[in-house]
C-alpha atoms as a printed R data frame, in Angstrom:
    type eleno elety resid chain resno      x       y       z
1   ATOM     1    CA   UNK     A     1 45.704  -2.353 -12.983
2   ATOM     2    CA   UNK     A     2 46.354   0.766 -10.877
3   ATOM     3    CA   UNK     A     3 46.381  -1.264  -7.660
4   ATOM     4    CA   UNK     A     4 48.783  -3.728  -9.243
5   ATOM     5    CA   UNK     A     5 51.169  -0.930 -10.245
6   ATOM     6    CA   UNK     A     6 51.048   0.569  -6.747
7   ATOM     7    CA   UNK     A     7 51.776  -2.787  -5.170
8   ATOM     8    CA   UNK     A     8 54.609  -3.352  -7.603
9   ATOM     9    CA   UNK     A     9 56.348   0.031  -7.312
10  ATOM    10    CA   UNK     A    10 55.175   1.848  -4.177
11  ATOM    11    CA   UNK     A    11 54.634  -1.133  -1.886
12  ATOM    12    CA   UNK     A    12 57.417  -3.329  -3.179
13  ATOM    13    CA   UNK     A    13 58.046  -5.940  -0.507
14  ATOM    14    CA   UNK     A    14 61.738  -6.068  -1.466
15  ATOM    15    CA   UNK     A    15 62.035  -2.487  -0.227
16  ATOM    16    CA   UNK     A    16 59.728  -2.483   2.789
17  ATOM    17    CA   UNK     A    17 60.322  -5.938   4.244
18  ATOM    18    CA   UNK     A    18 63.312  -8.146   5.112
19  ATOM    19    CA   UNK     A    19 64.308 -10.892   2.656
20  ATOM    20    CA   UNK     A    20 62.002 -13.931   2.457
21  ATOM    21    CA   UNK     A    21 59.142 -11.939   4.137
22  ATOM    22    CA   UNK     A    22 56.053 -10.991   2.116
23  ATOM    23    CA   UNK     A    23 52.969  -8.888   2.798
24  ATOM    24    CA   UNK     A    24 50.964 -12.089   2.971
25  ATOM    25    CA   UNK     A    25 53.172 -13.301   5.820
26  ATOM    26    CA   UNK     A    26 52.432 -10.125   7.797
27  ATOM    27    CA   UNK     A    27 48.701 -10.469   7.186
28  ATOM    28    CA   UNK     A    28 48.778 -13.979   8.594
29  ATOM    29    CA   UNK     A    29 51.170 -13.152  11.413
30  ATOM    30    CA   UNK     A    30 49.399 -10.208  13.031
31  ATOM    31    CA   UNK     A    31 46.111 -11.886  13.821
32  ATOM    32    CA   UNK     A    32 46.956 -11.995  17.505
33  ATOM    33    CA   UNK     A    33 46.703  -8.224  17.882
34  ATOM    34    CA   UNK     A    34 43.721  -5.933  17.893
35  ATOM    35    CA   UNK     A    35 44.973  -3.975  14.888
36  ATOM    36    CA   UNK     A    36 46.874  -4.874  11.748
37  ATOM    37    CA   UNK     A    37 49.271  -2.191  10.401
38  ATOM    38    CA   UNK     A    38 48.201  -1.258   6.890
39  ATOM    39    CA   UNK     A    39 49.542   1.687   4.835
40  ATOM    40    CA   UNK     A    40 46.050   2.987   4.078
41  ATOM    41    CA   UNK     A    41 45.537   3.656   7.804
42  ATOM    42    CA   UNK     A    42 47.800   6.697   7.459
43  ATOM    43    CA   UNK     A    43 45.177   8.478   5.326
44  ATOM    44    CA   UNK     A    44 43.218   9.093   8.528
45  ATOM    45    CA   UNK     A    45 45.984  11.488   9.657
46  ATOM    46    CA   UNK     A    46 45.135  14.129   7.012
47  ATOM    47    CA   UNK     A    47 41.537  14.885   8.089
48  ATOM    48    CA   UNK     A    48 42.760  14.493  11.665
49  ATOM    49    CA   UNK     A    49 45.319  17.252  11.015
50  ATOM    50    CA   UNK     A    50 42.540  19.575   9.830
51  ATOM    51    CA   UNK     A    51 40.631  18.713  12.998
52  ATOM    52    CA   UNK     A    52 43.678  19.621  15.084
53  ATOM    53    CA   UNK     A    53 43.853  22.995  13.332
54  ATOM    54    CA   UNK     A    54 40.189  23.703  14.091
55  ATOM    55    CA   UNK     A    55 40.577  22.659  17.735
56  ATOM    56    CA   UNK     A    56 43.698  24.798  18.035
57  ATOM    57    CA   UNK     A    57 41.875  27.824  16.605
58  ATOM    58    CA   UNK     A    58 39.131  27.464  19.220
59  ATOM    59    CA   UNK     A    59 41.552  26.637  22.056
60  ATOM    60    CA   UNK     A    60 43.741  29.706  21.522
61  ATOM    61    CA   UNK     A    61 40.752  32.056  21.640
62  ATOM    62    CA   UNK     A    62 38.569  30.406  24.259
63  ATOM    63    CA   UNK     A    63 41.170  29.010  26.666
64  ATOM    64    CA   UNK     A    64 44.679  30.336  25.994
65  ATOM    65    CA   UNK     A    65 43.762  34.003  25.563
66  ATOM    66    CA   UNK     A    66 41.957  34.371  28.951
67  ATOM    67    CA   UNK     A    67 44.783  32.473  30.671
68  ATOM    68    CA   UNK     A    68 47.362  34.829  29.144
69  ATOM    69    CA   UNK     A    69 45.511  37.824  30.582
70  ATOM    70    CA   UNK     A    70 45.299  36.265  34.043
71  ATOM    71    CA   UNK     A    71 49.016  35.443  34.009
72  ATOM    72    CA   UNK     A    72 49.840  39.017  33.049
73  ATOM    73    CA   UNK     A    73 51.133  38.597  29.500
74  ATOM    74    CA   UNK     A    74 52.063  42.102  28.341
75  ATOM    75    CA   UNK     A    75 52.217  43.253  24.711
76  ATOM    76    CA   UNK     A    76 54.518  46.136  23.966
77  ATOM    77    CA   UNK     A    77 52.884  49.123  22.282
78  ATOM    78    CA   UNK     A    78 54.226  49.423  18.743
79  ATOM    79    CA   UNK     A    79 54.479  52.652  16.830
80  ATOM    80    CA   UNK     A    80 52.343  52.912  13.705
81  ATOM    81    CA   UNK     A    81 53.882  54.185  10.490
82  ATOM    82    CA   UNK     A    82 52.234  56.772   8.305
83  ATOM    83    CA   UNK     A    83 50.701  55.173   5.192
84  ATOM    84    CA   UNK     A    84 52.975  55.512   2.172
85  ATOM    85    CA   UNK     A    85 52.148  53.436  -0.942
86  ATOM    86    CA   UNK     A    86 55.668  53.551  -2.402
87  ATOM    87    CA   UNK     A    87 57.402  52.540   0.826
88  ATOM    88    CA   UNK     A    88 54.758  49.895   1.515
89  ATOM    89    CA   UNK     A    89 55.209  48.378  -1.937
90  ATOM    90    CA   UNK     A    90 58.992  48.400  -1.486
91  ATOM    91    CA   UNK     A    91 58.699  46.764   1.933
92  ATOM    92    CA   UNK     A    92 56.293  44.048   0.771
93  ATOM    93    CA   UNK     A    93 58.579  43.243  -2.153
94  ATOM    94    CA   UNK     A    94 61.935  43.269  -0.363
95  ATOM    95    CA   UNK     A    95 61.081  42.712   3.312
96  ATOM    96    CA   UNK     A    96 64.527  42.675   4.972
97  ATOM    97    CA   UNK     A    97 66.520  41.851   1.856
98  ATOM    98    CA   UNK     A    98 67.460  45.160   0.249
99  ATOM    99    CA   UNK     A    99 70.714  46.917  -0.629
100 ATOM   100    CA   UNK     A   100 72.023  50.408  -0.067
101 ATOM   101    CA   UNK     A   101 71.657  51.253  -3.766
102 ATOM   102    CA   UNK     A   102 67.976  50.315  -3.659
103 ATOM   103    CA   UNK     A   103 67.478  52.649  -0.712
104 ATOM   104    CA   UNK     A   104 69.198  55.463  -2.606
105 ATOM   105    CA   UNK     A   105 66.934  54.946  -5.620
106 ATOM   106    CA   UNK     A   106 63.917  54.892  -3.315
107 ATOM   107    CA   UNK     A   107 65.056  58.172  -1.767
108 ATOM   108    CA   UNK     A   108 64.862  59.875  -5.162
109 ATOM   109    CA   UNK     A   109 61.297  58.751  -5.865
110 ATOM   110    CA   UNK     A   110 59.508  58.980  -2.528
111 ATOM   111    CA   UNK     A   111 60.764  62.387  -1.345
112 ATOM   112    CA   UNK     A   112 62.071  61.089   2.019
113 ATOM   113    CA   UNK     A   113 65.586  61.318   3.343
114 ATOM   114    CA   UNK     A   114 67.652  58.189   3.891
115 ATOM   115    CA   UNK     A   115 67.208  58.487   7.651
116 ATOM   116    CA   UNK     A   116 63.417  58.800   7.320
117 ATOM   117    CA   UNK     A   117 63.250  55.767   5.006
118 ATOM   118    CA   UNK     A   118 65.272  53.645   7.420
119 ATOM   119    CA   UNK     A   119 63.122  54.704  10.363
120 ATOM   120    CA   UNK     A   120 59.943  53.960   8.401
121 ATOM   121    CA   UNK     A   121 61.173  50.484   7.423
122 ATOM   122    CA   UNK     A   122 62.259  49.763  10.996
123 ATOM   123    CA   UNK     A   123 58.851  50.715  12.387
124 ATOM   124    CA   UNK     A   124 57.142  48.732   9.641
125 ATOM   125    CA   UNK     A   125 59.118  45.626  10.590
126 ATOM   126    CA   UNK     A   126 58.194  46.114  14.222
127 ATOM   127    CA   UNK     A   127 54.518  46.121  13.241
128 ATOM   128    CA   UNK     A   128 54.894  42.660  11.722
129 ATOM   129    CA   UNK     A   129 56.545  41.194  14.802
130 ATOM   130    CA   UNK     A   130 54.209  38.824  16.667
131 ATOM   131    CA   UNK     A   131 52.900  39.881  20.043
132 ATOM   132    CA   UNK     A   132 53.632  38.062  23.280
133 ATOM   133    CA   UNK     A   133 49.967  37.050  23.450
134 ATOM   134    CA   UNK     A   134 50.173  35.277  20.085
135 ATOM   135    CA   UNK     A   135 53.370  33.486  21.103
136 ATOM   136    CA   UNK     A   136 51.835  32.509  24.444
137 ATOM   137    CA   UNK     A   137 48.760  31.020  22.755
138 ATOM   138    CA   UNK     A   138 50.896  28.971  20.352
139 ATOM   139    CA   UNK     A   139 53.115  27.680  23.167
140 ATOM   140    CA   UNK     A   140 50.119  26.802  25.352
141 ATOM   141    CA   UNK     A   141 48.521  24.749  22.549
142 ATOM   142    CA   UNK     A   142 51.699  22.742  21.996
143 ATOM   143    CA   UNK     A   143 52.148  22.362  25.759
144 ATOM   144    CA   UNK     A   144 48.674  20.849  26.169
145 ATOM   145    CA   UNK     A   145 49.176  18.379  23.318
146 ATOM   146    CA   UNK     A   146 52.690  17.290  24.322
147 ATOM   147    CA   UNK     A   147 51.635  16.850  27.942
148 ATOM   148    CA   UNK     A   148 48.611  14.728  26.998
149 ATOM   149    CA   UNK     A   149 50.642  12.752  24.449
150 ATOM   150    CA   UNK     A   150 53.447  12.056  26.936
151 ATOM   151    CA   UNK     A   151 51.055  11.016  29.689
152 ATOM   152    CA   UNK     A   152 49.044   8.757  27.371
153 ATOM   153    CA   UNK     A   153 52.142   7.282  25.741
154 ATOM   154    CA   UNK     A   154 53.689   6.507  29.112
155 ATOM   155    CA   UNK     A   155 50.477   4.796  30.242
156 ATOM   156    CA   UNK     A   156 50.322   2.768  27.005
157 ATOM   157    CA   UNK     A   157 53.971   1.637  27.050
158 ATOM   158    CA   UNK     A   158 54.939   1.216  30.688
159 ATOM   159    CA   UNK     A   159 53.565  -2.358  30.782
160 ATOM   160    CA   UNK     A   160 55.212  -3.439  27.525
161 ATOM   161    CA   UNK     A   161 58.405  -5.478  27.385
162 ATOM   162    CA   UNK     A   162 60.131  -3.223  24.825
163 ATOM   163    CA   UNK     A   163 59.729  -0.142  27.022
164 ATOM   164    CA   UNK     A   164 62.295  -1.632  29.439
165 ATOM   165    CA   UNK     A   165 64.379  -3.696  27.006
166 ATOM   166    CA   UNK     A   166 64.747  -2.231  23.512
167 ATOM   167    CA   UNK     A   167 65.856  -5.588  22.151
168 ATOM   168    CA   UNK     A   168 62.241  -6.727  22.492
169 ATOM   169    CA   UNK     A   169 61.283  -4.235  19.768
170 ATOM   170    CA   UNK     A   170 62.586  -6.736  17.207
171 ATOM   171    CA   UNK     A   171 61.524 -10.080  18.629
172 ATOM   172    CA   UNK     A   172 59.126 -11.675  16.157
173 ATOM   173    CA   UNK     A   173 59.544  -8.885  13.571
174 ATOM   174    CA   UNK     A   174 57.817  -8.227  11.235
175 ATOM   175    CA   UNK     A   175 54.950 -10.437  12.396
176 ATOM   176    CA   UNK     A   176 54.098  -8.227  15.367
177 ATOM   177    CA   UNK     A   177 50.522  -7.336  16.348
178 ATOM   178    CA   UNK     A   178 49.724  -3.684  17.073
179 ATOM   179    CA   UNK     A   179 47.491  -2.836  20.002
180 ATOM   180    CA   UNK     A   180 44.617  -0.452  19.413
181 ATOM   181    CA   UNK     A   181 46.061   2.082  21.868
182 ATOM   182    CA   UNK     A   182 49.438   2.056  20.082
183 ATOM   183    CA   UNK     A   183 47.691   2.515  16.747
184 ATOM   184    CA   UNK     A   184 45.858   5.651  17.928
185 ATOM   185    CA   UNK     A   185 49.009   6.944  19.634
186 ATOM   186    CA   UNK     A   186 50.731   6.715  16.247
187 ATOM   187    CA   UNK     A   187 47.927   8.273  14.223
188 ATOM   188    CA   UNK     A   188 47.381  11.167  16.654
189 ATOM   189    CA   UNK     A   189 51.086  12.025  16.662
190 ATOM   190    CA   UNK     A   190 51.185  11.889  12.862
191 ATOM   191    CA   UNK     A   191 48.106  14.092  12.550
192 ATOM   192    CA   UNK     A   192 49.518  16.634  14.983
193 ATOM   193    CA   UNK     A   193 52.816  16.984  13.102
194 ATOM   194    CA   UNK     A   194 50.903  17.346   9.850
195 ATOM   195    CA   UNK     A   195 48.946  20.202  11.463
196 ATOM   196    CA   UNK     A   196 52.210  21.874  12.552
197 ATOM   197    CA   UNK     A   197 53.579  21.617   9.026
198 ATOM   198    CA   UNK     A   198 50.373  23.021   7.494
199 ATOM   199    CA   UNK     A   199 50.368  25.990   9.916
200 ATOM   200    CA   UNK     A   200 54.065  26.811   9.611
201 ATOM   201    CA   UNK     A   201 53.364  29.788   7.324
202 ATOM   202    CA   UNK     A   202 51.071  31.505   9.856
203 ATOM   203    CA   UNK     A   203 52.951  30.578  13.035
204 ATOM   204    CA   UNK     A   204 55.630  32.750  14.617
205 ATOM   205    CA   UNK     A   205 58.745  32.530  12.473
206 ATOM   206    CA   UNK     A   206 61.662  31.652  14.722
207 ATOM   207    CA   UNK     A   207 65.415  31.613  14.360
208 ATOM   208    CA   UNK     A   208 65.541  27.872  13.700
209 ATOM   209    CA   UNK     A   209 62.708  28.011  11.149
210 ATOM   210    CA   UNK     A   210 64.524  25.868   8.582
211 ATOM   211    CA   UNK     A   211 65.525  23.308  11.188
212 ATOM   212    CA   UNK     A   212 61.902  23.097  12.354
213 ATOM   213    CA   UNK     A   213 60.746  22.422   8.784
214 ATOM   214    CA   UNK     A   214 63.340  19.667   8.433
215 ATOM   215    CA   UNK     A   215 62.292  18.256  11.808
216 ATOM   216    CA   UNK     A   216 58.580  18.167  10.881
217 ATOM   217    CA   UNK     A   217 59.257  16.526   7.496
218 ATOM   218    CA   UNK     A   218 61.660  13.991   9.012
219 ATOM   219    CA   UNK     A   219 59.191  13.202  11.811
220 ATOM   220    CA   UNK     A   220 56.260  12.730   9.415
221 ATOM   221    CA   UNK     A   221 58.397  10.548   7.146
222 ATOM   222    CA   UNK     A   222 59.692   8.541  10.083
223 ATOM   223    CA   UNK     A   223 56.269   7.925  11.600
224 ATOM   224    CA   UNK     A   224 54.734   7.029   8.218
225 ATOM   225    CA   UNK     A   225 57.525   4.706   7.162
226 ATOM   226    CA   UNK     A   226 57.858   3.006  10.546
227 ATOM   227    CA   UNK     A   227 54.125   2.288  10.560
228 ATOM   228    CA   UNK     A   228 54.130   0.844   7.038
229 ATOM   229    CA   UNK     A   229 57.165  -1.345   7.824
230 ATOM   230    CA   UNK     A   230 55.677  -2.297  11.230
231 ATOM   231    CA   UNK     A   231 58.466  -0.608  13.217
232 ATOM   232    CA   UNK     A   232 55.711   0.447  15.589
233 ATOM   233    CA   UNK     A   233 57.394  -0.707  18.780
234 ATOM   234    CA   UNK     A   234 60.573   1.295  18.388
235 ATOM   235    CA   UNK     A   235 58.529   4.161  16.895
236 ATOM   236    CA   UNK     A   236 56.448   4.518  20.056
237 ATOM   237    CA   UNK     A   237 59.633   4.664  22.141
238 ATOM   238    CA   UNK     A   238 61.085   7.428  19.935
239 ATOM   239    CA   UNK     A   239 57.884   9.505  20.166
240 ATOM   240    CA   UNK     A   240 57.739   9.127  23.940
241 ATOM   241    CA   UNK     A   241 61.357  10.280  24.334
242 ATOM   242    CA   UNK     A   242 60.630  13.410  22.309
243 ATOM   243    CA   UNK     A   243 57.405  14.253  24.146
244 ATOM   244    CA   UNK     A   244 59.143  13.946  27.533
245 ATOM   245    CA   UNK     A   245 61.047  17.211  27.060
246 ATOM   246    CA   UNK     A   246 58.856  19.123  24.584
247 ATOM   247    CA   UNK     A   247 56.089  19.946  27.074
248 ATOM   248    CA   UNK     A   248 58.702  21.305  29.525
249 ATOM   249    CA   UNK     A   249 60.071  23.651  26.859
250 ATOM   250    CA   UNK     A   250 56.618  24.961  25.963
251 ATOM   251    CA   UNK     A   251 55.754  25.571  29.626
252 ATOM   252    CA   UNK     A   252 59.002  27.532  30.077
253 ATOM   253    CA   UNK     A   253 58.067  29.671  27.063
254 ATOM   254    CA   UNK     A   254 54.618  30.370  28.498
255 ATOM   255    CA   UNK     A   255 56.009  31.692  31.783
256 ATOM   256    CA   UNK     A   256 58.675  33.650  29.912
257 ATOM   257    CA   UNK     A   257 56.022  35.517  27.920
258 ATOM   258    CA   UNK     A   258 54.089  36.116  31.156
259 ATOM   259    CA   UNK     A   259 57.172  37.654  32.801
260 ATOM   260    CA   UNK     A   260 57.584  34.968  35.476
261 ATOM   261    CA   UNK     A   261 61.350  34.875  35.158
262 ATOM   262    CA   UNK     A   262 62.184  32.649  38.137
263 ATOM   263    CA   UNK     A   263 59.599  30.043  37.149
264 ATOM   264    CA   UNK     A   264 60.791  30.213  33.554
265 ATOM   265    CA   UNK     A   265 64.430  29.751  34.569
266 ATOM   266    CA   UNK     A   266 63.597  26.768  36.799
267 ATOM   267    CA   UNK     A   267 61.551  25.056  34.095
268 ATOM   268    CA   UNK     A   268 64.248  25.719  31.526
269 ATOM   269    CA   UNK     A   269 66.915  24.072  33.691
270 ATOM   270    CA   UNK     A   270 64.666  21.008  34.156
271 ATOM   271    CA   UNK     A   271 63.972  20.953  30.410
272 ATOM   272    CA   UNK     A   272 67.684  21.171  29.597
273 ATOM   273    CA   UNK     A   273 68.508  18.220  31.877
274 ATOM   274    CA   UNK     A   274 65.698  16.078  30.409
275 ATOM   275    CA   UNK     A   275 66.516  17.095  26.816
276 ATOM   276    CA   UNK     A   276 70.243  16.408  27.104
277 ATOM   277    CA   UNK     A   277 69.617  13.141  28.947
278 ATOM   278    CA   UNK     A   278 67.022  11.721  26.557
279 ATOM   279    CA   UNK     A   279 68.339  12.991  23.219
280 ATOM   280    CA   UNK     A   280 72.099  12.912  23.705
281 ATOM   281    CA   UNK     A   281 72.356   9.831  25.939
282 ATOM   282    CA   UNK     A   282 69.287   7.557  25.777
283 ATOM   283    CA   UNK     A   283 68.446   8.144  22.106
284 ATOM   284    CA   UNK     A   284 71.897   7.553  20.546
285 ATOM   285    CA   UNK     A   285 73.289   4.989  22.989
286 ATOM   286    CA   UNK     A   286 70.131   2.912  23.437
287 ATOM   287    CA   UNK     A   287 67.631   3.519  20.616
288 ATOM   288    CA   UNK     A   288 70.086   4.024  17.749
289 ATOM   289    CA   UNK     A   289 72.230   1.150  18.973
290 ATOM   290    CA   UNK     A   290 69.167  -1.082  19.023
291 ATOM   291    CA   UNK     A   291 68.031  -0.074  15.528
292 ATOM   292    CA   UNK     A   292 71.511  -0.340  14.018
293 ATOM   293    CA   UNK     A   293 72.966  -3.365  15.829
294 ATOM   294    CA   UNK     A   294 70.450  -5.365  17.857
295 ATOM   295    CA   UNK     A   295 67.890  -5.459  15.043
296 ATOM   296    CA   UNK     A   296 70.335  -7.386  12.821
297 ATOM   297    CA   UNK     A   297 70.085 -10.340  15.201
298 ATOM   298    CA   UNK     A   298 66.500 -10.837  14.007
299 ATOM   299    CA   UNK     A   299 66.635 -10.004  10.276
300 ATOM   300    CA   UNK     A   300 69.085  -9.208   7.501
301 ATOM   301    CA   UNK     A   301 69.538  -5.597   6.270
302 ATOM   302    CA   UNK     A   302 67.138  -4.395   3.573
303 ATOM   303    CA   UNK     A   303 66.512  -0.970   1.911
304 ATOM   304    CA   UNK     A   304 63.871   0.011   4.457
305 ATOM   305    CA   UNK     A   305 66.346  -0.679   7.258
306 ATOM   306    CA   UNK     A   306 68.779   1.898   5.842
307 ATOM   307    CA   UNK     A   307 66.030   4.474   5.206
308 ATOM   308    CA   UNK     A   308 64.663   4.132   8.736
309 ATOM   309    CA   UNK     A   309 68.069   4.549  10.337
310 ATOM   310    CA   UNK     A   310 68.899   7.447   8.003
311 ATOM   311    CA   UNK     A   311 65.822   9.344   9.206
312 ATOM   312    CA   UNK     A   312 66.818   8.632  12.817
313 ATOM   313    CA   UNK     A   313 70.266  10.085  12.091
314 ATOM   314    CA   UNK     A   314 68.640  13.262  10.719
315 ATOM   315    CA   UNK     A   315 66.770  13.615  14.017
316 ATOM   316    CA   UNK     A   316 69.974  13.060  15.947
317 ATOM   317    CA   UNK     A   317 71.737  15.787  13.944
318 ATOM   318    CA   UNK     A   318 68.932  18.197  14.892
319 ATOM   319    CA   UNK     A   319 69.277  17.094  18.522
320 ATOM   320    CA   UNK     A   320 72.956  18.045  18.460
321 ATOM   321    CA   UNK     A   321 72.178  21.433  16.909
322 ATOM   322    CA   UNK     A   322 69.532  22.244  19.528
323 ATOM   323    CA   UNK     A   323 71.723  20.891  22.327
324 ATOM   324    CA   UNK     A   324 74.429  23.386  21.316
325 ATOM   325    CA   UNK     A   325 71.943  26.274  21.621
326 ATOM   326    CA   UNK     A   326 70.669  24.961  24.960
327 ATOM   327    CA   UNK     A   327 74.196  24.657  26.366
328 ATOM   328    CA   UNK     A   328 74.823  28.275  25.349
329 ATOM   329    CA   UNK     A   329 71.779  29.311  27.327
330 ATOM   330    CA   UNK     A   330 72.869  27.228  30.319
331 ATOM   331    CA   UNK     A   331 76.242  28.964  30.192
332 ATOM   332    CA   UNK     A   332 74.524  32.350  30.328
333 ATOM   333    CA   UNK     A   333 72.288  31.175  33.154
334 ATOM   334    CA   UNK     A   334 75.192  29.847  35.249
335 ATOM   335    CA   UNK     A   335 77.551  32.794  34.765
336 ATOM   336    CA   UNK     A   336 75.041  35.658  34.371
337 ATOM   337    CA   UNK     A   337 72.218  34.400  36.565
338 ATOM   338    CA   UNK     A   338 69.312  34.408  34.127
339 ATOM   339    CA   UNK     A   339 68.022  32.995  30.868
340 ATOM   340    CA   UNK     A   340 67.780  35.950  28.532
341 ATOM   341    CA   UNK     A   341 66.405  34.298  25.408
342 ATOM   342    CA   UNK     A   342 65.251  30.948  24.147
343 ATOM   343    CA   UNK     A   343 68.111  30.305  21.762
344 ATOM   344    CA   UNK     A   344 66.641  26.978  20.705
345 ATOM   345    CA   UNK     A   345 63.604  28.268  18.887
346 ATOM   346    CA   UNK     A   346 62.197  31.480  20.238
347 ATOM   347    CA   UNK     A   347 64.470  34.263  19.020
348 ATOM   348    CA   UNK     A   348 62.120  35.267  16.201
349 ATOM   349    CA   UNK     A   349 64.006  37.679  13.933
350 ATOM   350    CA   UNK     A   350 65.547  40.181  16.317
351 ATOM   351    CA   UNK     A   351 69.102  39.078  15.689
352 ATOM   352    CA   UNK     A   352 68.716  39.193  11.932
353 ATOM   353    CA   UNK     A   353 67.201  42.665  11.991
354 ATOM   354    CA   UNK     A   354 69.953  44.012  14.200
355 ATOM   355    CA   UNK     A   355 72.507  42.666  11.758
356 ATOM   356    CA   UNK     A   356 70.750  44.240   8.806
357 ATOM   357    CA   UNK     A   357 70.346  47.599  10.509
358 ATOM   358    CA   UNK     A   358 74.018  47.681  11.432
359 ATOM   359    CA   UNK     A   359 75.009  46.924   7.828
360 ATOM   360    CA   UNK     A   360 72.853  49.524   6.088
361 ATOM   361    CA   UNK     A   361 75.231  52.428   6.002
362 ATOM   362    CA   UNK     A   362 78.250  53.270   8.133
363 ATOM   363    CA   UNK     A   363 77.623  56.973   7.860
364 ATOM   364    CA   UNK     A   364 74.037  56.667   9.043
365 ATOM   365    CA   UNK     A   365 75.094  54.500  11.999
366 ATOM   366    CA   UNK     A   366 77.765  57.087  12.853
367 ATOM   367    CA   UNK     A   367 75.159  59.839  12.763
368 ATOM   368    CA   UNK     A   368 72.898  57.871  15.090
369 ATOM   369    CA   UNK     A   369 75.781  57.153  17.464
370 ATOM   370    CA   UNK     A   370 76.928  60.772  17.310
371 ATOM   371    CA   UNK     A   371 73.415  62.006  18.035
372 ATOM   372    CA   UNK     A   372 73.111  59.674  20.998
373 ATOM   373    CA   UNK     A   373 76.548  60.722  22.236
374 ATOM   374    CA   UNK     A   374 75.747  64.415  21.888
375 ATOM   375    CA   UNK     A   375 72.479  64.024  23.758
376 ATOM   376    CA   UNK     A   376 74.230  62.195  26.596
377 ATOM   377    CA   UNK     A   377 77.037  64.766  26.723
378 ATOM   378    CA   UNK     A   378 74.459  67.531  26.720
379 ATOM   379    CA   UNK     A   379 72.564  65.997  29.624
380 ATOM   380    CA   UNK     A   380 75.855  65.452  31.437
381 ATOM   381    CA   UNK     A   381 76.862  69.058  30.902
382 ATOM   382    CA   UNK     A   382 73.477  70.289  32.109
383 ATOM   383    CA   UNK     A   383 73.847  68.184  35.218
384 ATOM   384    CA   UNK     A   384 77.329  69.592  35.824
385 ATOM   385    CA   UNK     A   385 76.099  73.175  35.436
386 ATOM   386    CA   UNK     A   386 73.154  72.558  37.752
387 ATOM   387    CA   UNK     A   387 75.435  70.951  40.318
388 ATOM   388    CA   UNK     A   388 77.818  73.931  40.187
389 ATOM   389    CA   UNK     A   389 74.977  76.433  40.576
390 ATOM   390    CA   UNK     A   390 73.543  74.485  43.484
391 ATOM   391    CA   UNK     A   391 76.957  74.267  45.128
392 ATOM   392    CA   UNK     A   392 77.557  78.029  44.719
393 ATOM   393    CA   UNK     A   393 74.090  78.840  46.152
394 ATOM   394    CA   UNK     A   394 74.782  76.697  49.211
395 ATOM   395    CA   UNK     A   395 78.105  78.473  49.759
396 ATOM   396    CA   UNK     A   396 76.436  81.892  49.528
397 ATOM   397    CA   UNK     A   397 73.727  80.836  51.983
398 ATOM   398    CA   UNK     A   398 76.364  79.651  54.436
399 ATOM   399    CA   UNK     A   399 78.303  82.937  54.191
400 ATOM   400    CA   UNK     A   400 75.271  85.233  54.786
401 ATOM   401    CA   UNK     A   401 75.019  84.580  58.533
402 ATOM   402    CA   UNK     A   402 78.759  85.247  58.930
403 ATOM   403    CA   UNK     A   403 78.481  88.549  57.008
404 ATOM   404    CA   UNK     A   404 75.550  89.629  59.153
């Protein structure tokens, strides 16, 4: 009874398949391949994701950490705050989201001045910032996977007809056999993105954190749905296009954390060219055109067709967002000569903290600016006095021989 309900509601052939096509037709039509796409195959991705997490844990400590030391990854020394239970409880409860009134109430109860509280909170936030070593290890793990996935995917697809002509993705659909290599390419990619989603709470939180969550969910949904509906051919092409630029980005991050600025800048320029070419030209004008237009030459629209293309449009919207950040960085590189930050996904929370610090209290900011200004004026005055004394001493020394 349970299986019947699942087949009736979850695996309704009216939703998943074109009109006049049934699951029985697919079972009989995929005998020519080495693997038959079945929804239950996706369950393998969950234990595989846990395996990826375990391998990543070992890789970061056994491989990535020694490499980071050899490349010269430097972690800035962070000041430690004095333990204070009241301030610690306030920080853990509010993090960066607190108001000026809450700081004033805290000032009355903890015995610190407003300036001391703000300094304590600022140092406490700095303690929670991830180190360059941690960021390097994360980037190196993703670099290794994306590089292997791109190389393997290219080897699996380069001899296929649909790699060169996207129209071939739909010929014979949905009765298309799935090769064993394409099946494992799909399952490994799905397991890896599940592992990224499961580790998102412990990974470095970046500026595009929400966009990354949307990307992971959309990717998992897209891979799962495309496999169940046997959109495997076009799905492999989409995964290969994404992997072609991702490993370049991660390698640029690795050299950025190691302080190899010229290598980082060169890799970033190559990444930007590949990213903009694959995701703003090839993906919309070739892949999306094939899924929206060319596919209708082989079957009539059905609910799964609209869902699949909707998920592809979500990915394209994220491509446009990231392309905007990349173009900003290219502008800085062309006109200022260097890539200062990874605006796509590696800005952590520096910008947010600066904005919060500047909005705490105008009077406090004025006091900080005034103190800095006074210190600079004082050093300037001292330099002027020293220069005058030195000048007068030289004049006296030059006059002594004449007086003698």
